[in-house]
TORKOL-4160 file (C-alpha; in steps of 0.2 Angstrom, whole numbers, padded with zeros to 4 digits, m for minus):
194
<pt num="1" X="0049" Y="m0070" Z="m0040"/>
<pt num="2" X="0066" Y="m0066" Z="m0049"/>
<pt num="3" X="0077" Y="m0070" Z="m0034"/>
<pt num="4" X="0078" Y="m0086" Z="m0023"/>
<pt num="5" X="0068" Y="m0083" Z="m0007"/>
<pt num="6" X="0065" Y="m0094" Z="0008"/>
<pt num="7" X="0051" Y="m0106" Z="0004"/>
<pt num="8" X="0038" Y="m0112" Z="0018"/>
<pt num="9" X="0046" Y="m0129" Z="0019"/>
<pt num="10" X="0063" Y="m0122" Z="0022"/>
<pt num="11" X="0059" Y="m0108" Z="0034"/>
<pt num="12" X="0065" Y="m0109" Z="0052"/>
<pt num="13" X="0065" Y="m0098" Z="0067"/>
<pt num="14" X="0057" Y="m0081" Z="0066"/>
<pt num="15" X="0054" Y="m0083" Z="0047"/>
<pt num="16" X="0044" Y="m0099" Z="0050"/>
<pt num="17" X="0034" Y="m0090" Z="0064"/>
<pt num="18" X="0030" Y="m0075" Z="0052"/>
<pt num="19" X="0025" Y="m0087" Z="0038"/>
<pt num="20" X="0014" Y="m0097" Z="0049"/>
<pt num="21" X="0005" Y="m0081" Z="0056"/>
<pt num="22" X="0002" Y="m0075" Z="0038"/>
<pt num="23" X="m0004" Y="m0092" Z="0032"/>
<pt num="24" X="m0016" Y="m0093" Z="0047"/>
<pt num="25" X="m0022" Y="m0075" Z="0043"/>
<pt num="26" X="m0023" Y="m0077" Z="0024"/>
<pt num="27" X="m0022" Y="m0095" Z="0020"/>
<pt num="28" X="m0006" Y="m0092" Z="0011"/>
<pt num="29" X="0011" Y="m0083" Z="0012"/>
<pt num="30" X="0012" Y="m0068" Z="0001"/>
<pt num="31" X="0026" Y="m0065" Z="m0011"/>
<pt num="32" X="0028" Y="m0048" Z="m0003"/>
<pt num="33" X="0033" Y="m0057" Z="0013"/>
<pt num="34" X="0044" Y="m0070" Z="0005"/>
<pt num="35" X="0053" Y="m0056" Z="m0005"/>
<pt num="36" X="0061" Y="m0050" Z="0011"/>
<pt num="37" X="0070" Y="m0067" Z="0014"/>
<pt num="38" X="0083" Y="m0063" Z="0002"/>
<pt num="39" X="0090" Y="m0055" Z="0018"/>
<pt num="40" X="0081" Y="m0066" Z="0031"/>
<pt num="41" X="0088" Y="m0055" Z="0045"/>
<pt num="42" X="0077" Y="m0041" Z="0038"/>
<pt num="43" X="0060" Y="m0050" Z="0038"/>
<pt num="44" X="0057" Y="m0048" Z="0056"/>
<pt num="45" X="0063" Y="m0030" Z="0056"/>
<pt num="46" X="0051" Y="m0027" Z="0041"/>
<pt num="47" X="0036" Y="m0035" Z="0049"/>
<pt num="48" X="0039" Y="m0027" Z="0066"/>
<pt num="49" X="0041" Y="m0010" Z="0058"/>
<pt num="50" X="0026" Y="m0012" Z="0046"/>
<pt num="51" X="0015" Y="m0018" Z="0061"/>
<pt num="52" X="0020" Y="m0004" Z="0072"/>
<pt num="53" X="0017" Y="0009" Z="0058"/>
<pt num="54" X="m0001" Y="0002" Z="0054"/>
<pt num="55" X="m0006" Y="m0001" Z="0073"/>
<pt num="56" X="m0002" Y="0017" Z="0077"/>
<pt num="57" X="m0008" Y="0025" Z="0061"/>
<pt num="58" X="m0019" Y="0040" Z="0067"/>
<pt num="59" X="m0031" Y="0041" Z="0053"/>
<pt num="60" X="m0039" Y="0024" Z="0052"/>
<pt num="61" X="m0038" Y="0010" Z="0039"/>
<pt num="62" X="m0049" Y="0018" Z="0026"/>
<pt num="63" X="m0036" Y="0032" Z="0025"/>
<pt num="64" X="m0022" Y="0020" Z="0025"/>
<pt num="65" X="m0030" Y="0011" Z="0010"/>
<pt num="66" X="m0034" Y="0027" Z="0001"/>
<pt num="67" X="m0016" Y="0033" Z="0003"/>
<pt num="68" X="m0010" Y="0017" Z="m0003"/>
<pt num="69" X="m0021" Y="0017" Z="m0019"/>
<pt num="70" X="m0014" Y="0034" Z="m0024"/>
<pt num="71" X="0004" Y="0031" Z="m0020"/>
<pt num="72" X="0003" Y="0014" Z="m0029"/>
<pt num="73" X="m0003" Y="0023" Z="m0044"/>
<pt num="74" X="0012" Y="0035" Z="m0043"/>
<pt num="75" X="0025" Y="0021" Z="m0040"/>
<pt num="76" X="0018" Y="0013" Z="m0051"/>
<pt num="77" X="0014" Y="m0004" Z="m0041"/>
<pt num="78" X="0001" Y="m0016" Z="m0048"/>
<pt num="79" X="0005" Y="m0027" Z="m0033"/>
<pt num="80" X="0000" Y="m0014" Z="m0020"/>
<pt num="81" X="m0015" Y="m0008" Z="m0030"/>
<pt num="82" X="m0022" Y="m0026" Z="m0032"/>
<pt num="83" X="m0018" Y="m0031" Z="m0014"/>
<pt num="84" X="m0029" Y="m0017" Z="m0007"/>
<pt num="85" X="m0043" Y="m0019" Z="m0020"/>
<pt num="86" X="m0056" Y="m0029" Z="m0010"/>
<pt num="87" X="m0055" Y="m0018" Z="0005"/>
<pt num="88" X="m0056" Y="m0002" Z="m0005"/>
<pt num="89" X="m0072" Y="m0009" Z="m0013"/>
<pt num="90" X="m0079" Y="m0012" Z="0004"/>
<pt num="91" X="m0073" Y="0006" Z="0010"/>
<pt num="92" X="m0080" Y="0015" Z="m0005"/>
<pt num="93" X="m0095" Y="0004" Z="m0010"/>
<pt num="94" X="m0091" Y="m0002" Z="m0027"/>
<pt num="95" X="m0077" Y="m0006" Z="m0040"/>
<pt num="96" X="m0083" Y="0010" Z="m0049"/>
<pt num="97" X="m0080" Y="0021" Z="m0034"/>
<pt num="98" X="m0063" Y="0014" Z="m0032"/>
<pt num="99" X="m0058" Y="0017" Z="m0050"/>
<pt num="100" X="m0066" Y="0035" Z="m0049"/>
<pt num="101" X="m0054" Y="0038" Z="m0034"/>
<pt num="102" X="m0039" Y="0030" Z="m0043"/>
<pt num="103" X="m0042" Y="0040" Z="m0059"/>
<pt num="104" X="m0045" Y="0057" Z="m0051"/>
<pt num="105" X="m0048" Y="0058" Z="m0032"/>
<pt num="106" X="m0052" Y="0076" Z="m0033"/>
<pt num="107" X="m0068" Y="0074" Z="m0043"/>
<pt num="108" X="m0073" Y="0057" Z="m0035"/>
<pt num="109" X="m0085" Y="0063" Z="m0022"/>
<pt num="110" X="m0074" Y="0061" Z="m0007"/>
<pt num="111" X="m0075" Y="0072" Z="0008"/>
<pt num="112" X="m0064" Y="0088" Z="0006"/>
<pt num="113" X="m0053" Y="0082" Z="0020"/>
<pt num="114" X="m0049" Y="0066" Z="0011"/>
<pt num="115" X="m0045" Y="0075" Z="m0005"/>
<pt num="116" X="m0033" Y="0086" Z="0005"/>
<pt num="117" X="m0025" Y="0071" Z="0012"/>
<pt num="118" X="m0023" Y="0062" Z="m0005"/>
<pt num="119" X="m0016" Y="0078" Z="m0013"/>
<pt num="120" X="m0002" Y="0078" Z="m0001"/>
<pt num="121" X="0000" Y="0059" Z="m0002"/>
<pt num="122" X="0001" Y="0060" Z="m0021"/>
<pt num="123" X="0014" Y="0074" Z="m0019"/>
<pt num="124" X="0025" Y="0064" Z="m0007"/>
<pt num="125" X="0024" Y="0049" Z="m0019"/>
<pt num="126" X="0027" Y="0059" Z="m0035"/>
<pt num="127" X="0041" Y="0070" Z="m0029"/>
<pt num="128" X="0042" Y="0074" Z="m0010"/>
<pt num="129" X="0056" Y="0087" Z="m0013"/>
<pt num="130" X="0041" Y="0098" Z="m0020"/>
<pt num="131" X="0032" Y="0098" Z="m0003"/>
<pt num="132" X="0033" Y="0115" Z="0005"/>
<pt num="133" X="0027" Y="0123" Z="0021"/>
<pt num="134" X="0012" Y="0129" Z="0012"/>
<pt num="135" X="0007" Y="0111" Z="0009"/>
<pt num="136" X="0008" Y="0108" Z="0027"/>
<pt num="137" X="m0001" Y="0124" Z="0032"/>
<pt num="138" X="m0015" Y="0119" Z="0020"/>
<pt num="139" X="m0017" Y="0102" Z="0029"/>
<pt num="140" X="m0017" Y="0110" Z="0046"/>
<pt num="141" X="m0031" Y="0122" Z="0040"/>
<pt num="142" X="m0040" Y="0106" Z="0034"/>
<pt num="143" X="m0039" Y="0100" Z="0052"/>
<pt num="144" X="m0025" Y="0088" Z="0052"/>
<pt num="145" X="m0013" Y="0087" Z="0067"/>
<pt num="146" X="0006" Y="0086" Z="0064"/>
<pt num="147" X="0005" Y="0068" Z="0069"/>
<pt num="148" X="m0008" Y="0064" Z="0056"/>
<pt num="149" X="0002" Y="0074" Z="0043"/>
<pt num="150" X="0017" Y="0064" Z="0047"/>
<pt num="151" X="0007" Y="0048" Z="0046"/>
<pt num="152" X="0001" Y="0053" Z="0028"/>
<pt num="153" X="0019" Y="0055" Z="0023"/>
<pt num="154" X="0024" Y="0039" Z="0031"/>
<pt num="155" X="0011" Y="0029" Z="0023"/>
<pt num="156" X="0014" Y="0036" Z="0006"/>
<pt num="157" X="0033" Y="0035" Z="0007"/>
<pt num="158" X="0032" Y="0017" Z="0014"/>
<pt num="159" X="0021" Y="0012" Z="m0001"/>
<pt num="160" X="0034" Y="0019" Z="m0013"/>
<pt num="161" X="0048" Y="0009" Z="m0004"/>
<pt num="162" X="0039" Y="m0007" Z="m0003"/>
<pt num="163" X="0031" Y="m0006" Z="m0020"/>
<pt num="164" X="0047" Y="m0003" Z="m0029"/>
<pt num="165" X="0056" Y="m0016" Z="m0019"/>
<pt num="166" X="0042" Y="m0029" Z="m0023"/>
<pt num="167" X="0044" Y="m0025" Z="m0042"/>
<pt num="168" X="0063" Y="m0025" Z="m0041"/>
<pt num="169" X="0063" Y="m0043" Z="m0035"/>
<pt num="170" X="0049" Y="m0049" Z="m0045"/>
<pt num="171" X="0035" Y="m0052" Z="m0032"/>
<pt num="172" X="0019" Y="m0057" Z="m0042"/>
<pt num="173" X="0001" Y="m0053" Z="m0037"/>
<pt num="174" X="m0007" Y="m0068" Z="m0029"/>
<pt num="175" X="m0023" Y="m0074" Z="m0037"/>
<pt num="176" X="m0033" Y="m0071" Z="m0021"/>
<pt num="177" X="m0030" Y="m0053" Z="m0024"/>
<pt num="178" X="m0035" Y="m0052" Z="m0042"/>
<pt num="179" X="m0053" Y="m0046" Z="m0046"/>
<pt num="180" X="m0063" Y="m0058" Z="m0057"/>
<pt num="181" X="m0070" Y="m0044" Z="m0068"/>
<pt num="182" X="m0057" Y="m0042" Z="m0082"/>
<pt num="183" X="m0060" Y="m0023" Z="m0084"/>
<pt num="184" X="m0058" Y="m0019" Z="m0066"/>
<pt num="185" X="m0042" Y="m0030" Z="m0065"/>
<pt num="186" X="m0035" Y="m0021" Z="m0080"/>
<pt num="187" X="m0039" Y="m0004" Z="m0072"/>
<pt num="188" X="m0030" Y="m0009" Z="m0056"/>
<pt num="189" X="m0015" Y="m0014" Z="m0065"/>
<pt num="190" X="m0005" Y="0002" Z="m0064"/>
<pt num="191" X="0012" Y="m0004" Z="m0067"/>
<pt num="192" X="0019" Y="m0022" Z="m0071"/>
<pt num="193" X="0006" Y="m0033" Z="m0080"/>
<pt num="194" X="m0002" Y="m0047" Z="m0069"/>
């Protein structure tokens, strides 16, 4: 981490509660969480917002993780790419399947609906000013509701925000999120070296 953040031993109040909850869930406190304590008043706002966005996400956790993978490649955010690695392997069945989606989701054997979702997410993460009504109409034609389309945009844009913030303050990928296989780890490193 490039900046001073609140360590677990010095955390108090709501920051200490958030740290304790994450430690109980993961066994450690992520640098991503600590990074928000350069402004301790924002950590509760961030966790509340993040929890609400994810809890109400209309497309399910597989879609959340796929969108994250594609947006992380565009940011580029190695942190976000690695953090979701293990869950993506479980979702897609193998590291090779994850890398196929990361390389070119259009030819990775995903269902057509997911390809449409990821094409939109990629456009949002790359340059959202290029999104047009035709893109939205294409998603609607693929069966997405406006709430689902909004959720795709929210997930991709949220990933751009947090991925860039984590890199800007020097949050490093925790060892627990890194694949043992060196070639897979290297391929999932889409931005800053880990």
